[in-house]
N, CA, C and O atoms as CSV, one atom per row, in Angstrom:
chain,resi,resn,atom,element,x,y,z
A,1,MET,N,N,30.878,-12.658,-19.232
A,1,MET,CA,C,29.523,-12.804,-20.087
A,1,MET,C,C,29.587,-14.855,-19.095
A,1,MET,O,O,30.594,-15.561,-19.129
A,2,HIS,N,N,28.657,-15.139,-18.600
A,2,HIS,CA,C,28.756,-16.468,-18.115
A,2,HIS,C,C,27.662,-17.010,-18.962
A,2,HIS,O,O,26.664,-16.518,-19.488
A,3,ARG,N,N,28.348,-18.541,-18.899
A,3,ARG,CA,C,27.573,-19.611,-19.682
A,3,ARG,C,C,27.545,-20.326,-18.453
A,3,ARG,O,O,28.417,-20.408,-17.589
A,4,ARG,N,N,26.039,-20.997,-18.523
A,4,ARG,CA,C,25.680,-21.918,-17.477
A,4,ARG,C,C,25.180,-23.426,-17.814
A,4,ARG,O,O,24.086,-23.574,-18.360
A,5,ALA,N,N,26.046,-24.622,-17.461
A,5,ALA,CA,C,25.750,-25.448,-18.320
A,5,ALA,C,C,24.631,-26.662,-17.075
A,5,ALA,O,O,25.418,-26.913,-16.162
A,6,ALA,N,N,23.858,-27.079,-16.897
A,6,ALA,CA,C,23.306,-27.736,-16.346
A,6,ALA,C,C,22.709,-29.255,-16.733
A,6,ALA,O,O,22.377,-29.406,-17.909
A,7,HIS,N,N,22.575,-30.214,-15.960
A,7,HIS,CA,C,22.298,-31.518,-16.726
A,7,HIS,C,C,21.270,-32.667,-15.897
A,7,HIS,O,O,21.634,-33.240,-14.871
A,8,SER,N,N,20.165,-32.840,-16.436
A,8,SER,CA,C,19.002,-33.437,-15.832
A,8,SER,C,C,19.661,-35.297,-15.661
A,8,SER,O,O,19.606,-36.000,-16.670
A,9,LEU,N,N,20.120,-35.777,-14.600
A,9,LEU,CA,C,19.869,-37.379,-14.685
A,9,LEU,C,C,19.153,-38.019,-13.720
A,9,LEU,O,O,19.153,-37.743,-12.520
A,10,PRO,N,N,18.500,-38.938,-14.308
A,10,PRO,CA,C,17.870,-40.018,-13.477
A,10,PRO,C,C,17.846,-39.963,-12.255
A,10,PRO,O,O,18.981,-39.778,-11.814
A,11,GLY,N,N,16.759,-40.068,-11.159
A,11,GLY,CA,C,17.192,-40.412,-9.602
A,11,GLY,C,C,17.946,-38.996,-8.889
A,11,GLY,O,O,17.548,-37.834,-8.963
A,12,HIS,N,N,18.664,-39.311,-8.473
A,12,HIS,CA,C,19.419,-38.527,-7.090
A,12,HIS,C,C,20.772,-38.302,-7.365
A,12,HIS,O,O,21.511,-37.814,-6.510
A,13,ILE,N,N,21.228,-38.664,-8.663
A,13,ILE,CA,C,22.571,-38.515,-8.994
A,13,ILE,C,C,23.060,-36.842,-9.469
A,13,ILE,O,O,22.837,-36.060,-10.393
A,14,ASN,N,N,23.922,-36.893,-8.094
A,14,ASN,CA,C,24.634,-35.518,-8.855
A,14,ASN,C,C,26.172,-35.659,-8.812
A,14,ASN,O,O,27.015,-35.689,-7.916
A,15,PRO,N,N,26.179,-35.753,-10.523
A,15,PRO,CA,C,28.024,-36.337,-10.460
A,15,PRO,C,C,28.850,-34.955,-10.319
A,15,PRO,O,O,28.326,-34.028,-10.936
A,16,PRO,N,N,30.031,-34.640,-9.630
A,16,PRO,CA,C,30.799,-33.372,-9.766
A,16,PRO,C,C,31.213,-33.158,-10.985
A,16,PRO,O,O,31.109,-34.030,-11.847
A,17,GLY,N,N,31.574,-32.343,-11.147
A,17,GLY,CA,C,32.363,-31.356,-12.276
A,17,GLY,C,C,33.342,-31.325,-12.223
A,17,GLY,O,O,34.034,-31.430,-11.211
A,18,HIS,N,N,33.775,-31.121,-13.647
A,18,HIS,CA,C,35.812,-31.446,-13.690
A,18,HIS,C,C,35.761,-30.468,-15.010
A,18,HIS,O,O,35.025,-30.680,-15.973
A,19,VAL,N,N,36.351,-29.745,-14.932
A,19,VAL,CA,C,36.568,-28.658,-15.964
A,19,VAL,C,C,38.769,-28.951,-16.430
A,19,VAL,O,O,39.662,-29.531,-15.813
A,20,PHE,N,N,38.750,-28.412,-17.363
A,20,PHE,CA,C,40.254,-28.603,-18.170
A,20,PHE,C,C,40.755,-27.385,-19.056
A,20,PHE,O,O,40.333,-27.195,-20.197
A,21,LEU,N,N,41.713,-26.560,-18.415
A,21,LEU,CA,C,42.163,-25.168,-19.039
A,21,LEU,C,C,43.118,-26.076,-20.016
A,21,LEU,O,O,44.024,-26.796,-19.597
A,22,LEU,N,N,42.736,-25.905,-21.465
A,22,LEU,CA,C,43.874,-26.611,-22.217
A,22,LEU,C,C,44.422,-25.854,-23.096
A,22,LEU,O,O,43.672,-25.063,-23.669
A,23,GLY,N,N,46.015,-25.866,-23.497
A,23,GLY,CA,C,46.606,-24.824,-24.079
A,23,GLY,C,C,46.739,-25.213,-25.470
A,23,GLY,O,O,46.007,-26.148,-25.793
A,24,GLU,N,N,47.593,-24.666,-26.507
A,24,GLU,CA,C,47.888,-25.422,-27.910
A,24,GLU,C,C,48.257,-26.631,-27.880
A,24,GLU,O,O,48.195,-27.271,-28.929
A,25,ASP,N,N,48.557,-27.025,-27.128
A,25,ASP,CA,C,49.093,-28.669,-27.443
A,25,ASP,C,C,48.307,-29.352,-26.409
A,25,ASP,O,O,48.773,-30.208,-25.657
A,26,GLY,N,N,47.038,-28.917,-26.405
A,26,GLY,CA,C,45.479,-29.681,-25.717
A,26,GLY,C,C,45.875,-30.528,-24.518
A,26,GLY,O,O,45.345,-31.611,-24.271
A,27,LYS,N,N,47.081,-29.831,-23.603
A,27,LYS,CA,C,47.242,-30.107,-22.266
A,27,LYS,C,C,47.228,-28.980,-21.642
A,27,LYS,O,O,47.247,-27.891,-22.216
A,28,VAL,N,N,47.187,-29.176,-20.156
A,28,VAL,CA,C,46.922,-28.609,-18.857
A,28,VAL,C,C,48.502,-28.091,-18.793
A,28,VAL,O,O,49.511,-28.722,-19.108
A,29,SER,N,N,48.375,-26.602,-18.231
A,29,SER,CA,C,49.993,-26.363,-17.964
A,29,SER,C,C,50.632,-26.674,-16.714
A,29,SER,O,O,51.829,-26.719,-16.430
A,30,GLY,N,N,49.317,-26.936,-15.830
A,30,GLY,CA,C,49.824,-27.504,-14.520
A,30,GLY,C,C,48.526,-27.843,-13.527
A,30,GLY,O,O,47.429,-27.515,-13.979
A,31,ASP,N,N,48.557,-28.434,-12.294
A,31,ASP,CA,C,47.429,-28.575,-11.695
A,31,ASP,C,C,46.709,-27.281,-11.369
A,31,ASP,O,O,45.647,-27.513,-10.792
A,32,GLN,N,N,46.891,-26.310,-11.509
A,32,GLN,CA,C,46.180,-25.190,-10.975
A,32,GLN,C,C,45.153,-24.973,-12.467
A,32,GLN,O,O,44.503,-23.932,-12.371
A,33,ASP,N,N,44.983,-25.475,-13.334
A,33,ASP,CA,C,44.169,-25.731,-14.505
A,33,ASP,C,C,43.096,-26.795,-14.610
A,33,ASP,O,O,42.337,-26.853,-15.578
A,34,LEU,N,N,43.058,-27.520,-13.728
A,34,LEU,CA,C,42.315,-28.639,-13.328
A,34,LEU,C,C,41.524,-28.422,-12.102
A,34,LEU,O,O,41.894,-28.471,-10.929
A,35,ILE,N,N,39.973,-28.087,-12.769
A,35,ILE,CA,C,39.189,-27.427,-11.689
A,35,ILE,C,C,37.830,-28.625,-11.372
A,35,ILE,O,O,37.082,-29.284,-12.095
A,36,PHE,N,N,38.007,-28.469,-9.976
A,36,PHE,CA,C,37.095,-29.654,-9.343
A,36,PHE,C,C,36.729,-29.122,-8.110
A,36,PHE,O,O,36.866,-27.931,-7.828
A,37,PHE,N,N,36.181,-30.129,-7.225
A,37,PHE,CA,C,35.497,-30.175,-6.129
A,37,PHE,C,C,36.665,-29.487,-5.097
A,37,PHE,O,O,36.457,-28.491,-4.404
A,38,SER,N,N,38.125,-30.362,-5.168
A,38,SER,CA,C,39.013,-30.158,-4.250
A,38,SER,C,C,39.814,-28.294,-4.888
A,38,SER,O,O,40.301,-27.490,-4.092
A,39,ASN,N,N,39.733,-28.081,-6.252
A,39,ASN,CA,C,40.109,-26.807,-6.408
A,39,ASN,C,C,38.911,-26.385,-7.379
A,39,ASN,O,O,38.883,-26.611,-8.589
A,40,PRO,N,N,37.944,-25.746,-6.646
A,40,PRO,CA,C,36.715,-25.173,-7.054
A,40,PRO,C,C,36.809,-23.970,-8.131
A,40,PRO,O,O,35.811,-23.711,-8.804
A,41,GLU,N,N,37.931,-23.281,-8.287
A,41,GLU,CA,C,37.734,-22.134,-8.999
A,41,GLU,C,C,39.166,-21.717,-9.644
A,41,GLU,O,O,40.123,-21.388,-8.942
A,42,SER,N,N,39.192,-21.757,-10.742
A,42,SER,CA,C,40.303,-21.212,-11.394
A,42,SER,C,C,41.190,-19.936,-10.858
A,42,SER,O,O,40.482,-19.229,-10.141
A,43,GLU,N,N,42.757,-19.340,-11.013
A,43,GLU,CA,C,43.074,-18.779,-10.786
A,43,GLU,C,C,42.664,-17.361,-11.025
A,43,GLU,O,O,42.661,-16.441,-10.207
A,44,THR,N,N,42.195,-17.334,-12.732
A,44,THR,CA,C,41.474,-16.131,-13.199
A,44,THR,C,C,40.278,-15.894,-12.818
A,44,THR,O,O,39.888,-14.744,-13.024
A,45,GLY,N,N,39.346,-16.827,-12.176
A,45,GLY,CA,C,38.359,-17.021,-11.886
A,45,GLY,C,C,37.251,-17.080,-13.136
A,45,GLY,O,O,36.045,-16.870,-13.008
A,46,CYS,N,N,37.936,-17.411,-14.352
A,46,CYS,CA,C,37.027,-17.814,-15.362
A,46,CYS,C,C,36.179,-19.195,-15.064
A,46,CYS,O,O,35.103,-19.362,-15.638
A,47,VAL,N,N,36.609,-20.011,-14.306
A,47,VAL,CA,C,35.487,-21.610,-14.106
A,47,VAL,C,C,35.335,-21.734,-12.828
A,47,VAL,O,O,36.289,-21.876,-12.063
A,48,LYS,N,N,34.084,-21.692,-12.450
A,48,LYS,CA,C,33.872,-22.343,-10.979
A,48,LYS,C,C,33.095,-23.585,-11.255
A,48,LYS,O,O,32.372,-23.794,-12.229
A,49,VAL,N,N,33.343,-24.358,-10.277
A,49,VAL,CA,C,32.382,-25.477,-10.024
A,49,VAL,C,C,31.864,-25.585,-8.587
A,49,VAL,O,O,32.481,-25.126,-7.626
A,50,PRO,N,N,30.752,-26.189,-8.507
A,50,PRO,CA,C,30.179,-26.598,-7.067
A,50,PRO,C,C,30.570,-27.075,-6.227
A,50,PRO,O,O,31.212,-28.076,-6.544
A,51,VAL,N,N,30.514,-26.792,-4.664
A,51,VAL,CA,C,31.225,-27.678,-4.051
A,51,VAL,C,C,30.259,-28.659,-3.442
A,51,VAL,O,O,29.098,-28.650,-3.851
A,52,SER,N,N,30.678,-29.616,-2.379
A,52,SER,CA,C,29.178,-30.516,-1.985
A,52,SER,C,C,28.043,-30.189,-1.820
A,52,SER,O,O,27.885,-29.105,-1.259
A,53,GLY,N,N,26.979,-30.861,-2.174
A,53,GLY,CA,C,25.405,-30.151,-1.846
A,53,GLY,C,C,24.935,-29.082,-3.023
A,53,GLY,O,O,23.759,-29.060,-3.384
A,54,GLU,N,N,25.724,-28.380,-3.479
A,54,GLU,CA,C,25.027,-27.214,-4.803
A,54,GLU,C,C,24.708,-28.056,-5.699
A,54,GLU,O,O,24.815,-29.282,-5.689
A,55,THR,N,N,24.109,-27.005,-6.876
A,55,THR,CA,C,23.686,-27.764,-7.916
A,55,THR,C,C,24.553,-28.023,-8.659
A,55,THR,O,O,25.327,-27.066,-8.660
A,56,PRO,N,N,24.957,-28.952,-9.457
A,56,PRO,CA,C,25.800,-29.720,-10.617
A,56,PRO,C,C,25.727,-28.878,-11.477
A,56,PRO,O,O,24.786,-29.019,-12.257
A,57,LEU,N,N,26.491,-27.898,-11.655
A,57,LEU,CA,C,26.454,-26.895,-13.071
A,57,LEU,C,C,28.253,-26.239,-12.815
A,57,LEU,O,O,29.025,-26.459,-11.882
A,58,VAL,N,N,28.414,-25.499,-13.913
A,58,VAL,CA,C,30.095,-25.074,-14.235
A,58,VAL,C,C,29.521,-23.838,-14.648
A,58,VAL,O,O,28.575,-23.734,-15.430
A,59,LEU,N,N,30.193,-22.808,-14.035
A,59,LEU,CA,C,30.202,-21.529,-14.095
A,59,LEU,C,C,31.431,-20.963,-15.139
A,59,LEU,O,O,32.583,-21.116,-14.732
A,60,LEU,N,N,31.241,-20.343,-16.414
A,60,LEU,CA,C,32.583,-19.898,-17.091
A,60,LEU,C,C,31.940,-18.460,-17.162
A,60,LEU,O,O,30.790,-18.023,-17.191
A,61,GLU,N,N,33.371,-17.856,-17.178
A,61,GLU,CA,C,33.223,-16.237,-17.409
A,61,GLU,C,C,34.388,-16.299,-18.454
A,61,GLU,O,O,35.552,-16.279,-18.056
A,62,LEU,N,N,34.114,-16.368,-19.672
A,62,LEU,CA,C,35.211,-16.777,-20.867
A,62,LEU,C,C,36.077,-15.415,-20.934
A,62,LEU,O,O,37.274,-15.412,-21.225
A,63,GLY,N,N,35.587,-14.660,-20.735
A,63,GLY,CA,C,36.460,-12.923,-20.919
A,63,GLY,C,C,37.754,-13.197,-19.972
A,63,GLY,O,O,38.862,-12.992,-20.467
A,64,ARG,N,N,37.660,-13.633,-18.681
A,64,ARG,CA,C,38.451,-14.271,-17.699
A,64,ARG,C,C,39.578,-15.182,-17.880
A,64,ARG,O,O,40.665,-15.200,-17.303
A,65,ALA,N,N,39.086,-15.962,-18.830
A,65,ALA,CA,C,40.167,-17.097,-19.445
A,65,ALA,C,C,41.557,-16.630,-19.573
A,65,ALA,O,O,41.744,-15.485,-19.986
A,66,PRO,N,N,42.580,-17.405,-19.258
A,66,PRO,CA,C,44.062,-17.062,-19.567
A,66,PRO,C,C,44.512,-17.301,-20.937
A,66,PRO,O,O,44.440,-18.381,-21.523
A,67,ALA,N,N,45.077,-15.983,-21.495
A,67,ALA,CA,C,45.184,-15.588,-22.953
A,67,ALA,C,C,46.000,-17.094,-23.681
A,67,ALA,O,O,45.827,-17.193,-24.896
A,68,TRP,N,N,46.552,-17.829,-23.248
A,68,TRP,CA,C,47.220,-19.150,-23.677
A,68,TRP,C,C,45.964,-19.816,-23.867
A,68,TRP,O,O,46.087,-20.587,-24.818
A,69,THR,N,N,44.733,-19.861,-23.347
A,69,THR,CA,C,43.700,-21.212,-23.041
A,69,THR,C,C,43.371,-20.992,-24.508
A,69,THR,O,O,43.268,-19.825,-24.886
A,70,LYS,N,N,43.162,-22.167,-25.541
A,70,LYS,CA,C,42.691,-22.493,-26.385
A,70,LYS,C,C,41.536,-23.356,-26.325
A,70,LYS,O,O,40.720,-23.304,-27.245
A,71,LYS,N,N,41.409,-23.948,-25.596
A,71,LYS,CA,C,39.970,-25.146,-25.342
A,71,LYS,C,C,39.573,-25.245,-23.710
A,71,LYS,O,O,40.450,-25.353,-22.853
A,72,ILE,N,N,38.439,-25.204,-23.457
A,72,ILE,CA,C,38.168,-25.610,-22.004
A,72,ILE,C,C,37.149,-26.677,-22.107
A,72,ILE,O,O,36.040,-26.539,-22.623
A,73,THR,N,N,37.704,-27.941,-21.478
A,73,THR,CA,C,36.710,-28.835,-21.434
A,73,THR,C,C,36.094,-28.708,-19.873
A,73,THR,O,O,36.552,-28.313,-18.801
A,74,VAL,N,N,34.430,-29.419,-20.461
A,74,VAL,CA,C,34.017,-29.769,-19.138
A,74,VAL,C,C,33.281,-31.195,-19.287
A,74,VAL,O,O,32.457,-31.471,-20.158
A,75,CYS,N,N,33.695,-31.961,-18.368
A,75,CYS,CA,C,33.259,-33.480,-17.651
A,75,CYS,C,C,32.685,-33.387,-16.531
A,75,CYS,O,O,32.709,-32.510,-15.667
A,76,TYR,N,N,32.011,-34.647,-16.636
A,76,TYR,CA,C,31.045,-35.469,-15.577
A,76,TYR,C,C,31.339,-36.342,-15.111
A,76,TYR,O,O,31.274,-37.156,-16.033
A,77,SER,N,N,31.803,-37.093,-13.870
A,77,SER,CA,C,32.140,-38.246,-13.754
A,77,SER,C,C,31.039,-39.238,-12.981
A,77,SER,O,O,30.630,-38.742,-11.931
A,78,ILE,N,N,30.698,-40.045,-13.183
A,78,ILE,CA,C,29.524,-40.807,-12.506
A,78,ILE,C,C,30.561,-42.187,-12.054
A,78,ILE,O,O,31.465,-42.643,-12.754
A,79,CYS,N,N,30.202,-42.607,-10.898
A,79,CYS,CA,C,30.924,-44.094,-10.499
A,79,CYS,C,C,29.666,-44.563,-9.303
A,79,CYS,O,O,28.719,-43.852,-8.966
A,80,SER,N,N,29.867,-45.464,-8.977
A,80,SER,CA,C,29.335,-46.279,-7.917
A,80,SER,C,C,30.012,-47.011,-7.058
A,80,SER,O,O,30.976,-47.472,-7.669
A,81,VAL,N,N,30.014,-47.222,-6.398
A,81,VAL,CA,C,30.857,-47.971,-5.015
A,81,VAL,C,C,30.192,-49.079,-4.753
A,81,VAL,O,O,30.553,-49.812,-3.833
């Protein structure tokens, strides 16, 4: 099953998505559980985030999440330079 999340923001703001696969202790088990623009897909394929220029959304396939995963946290970051 896929879950799609897309958020509308004013102007041309396309914030990058970040996803954290969290275990029972509320922590990631390692770098492979941090999914974002330079690691756009989890090892099992349960999470995918877009690369530059794509629509800002997060694709989740919950059935492919590792058994130890207790929570999947999604966030977006907005910063100005």
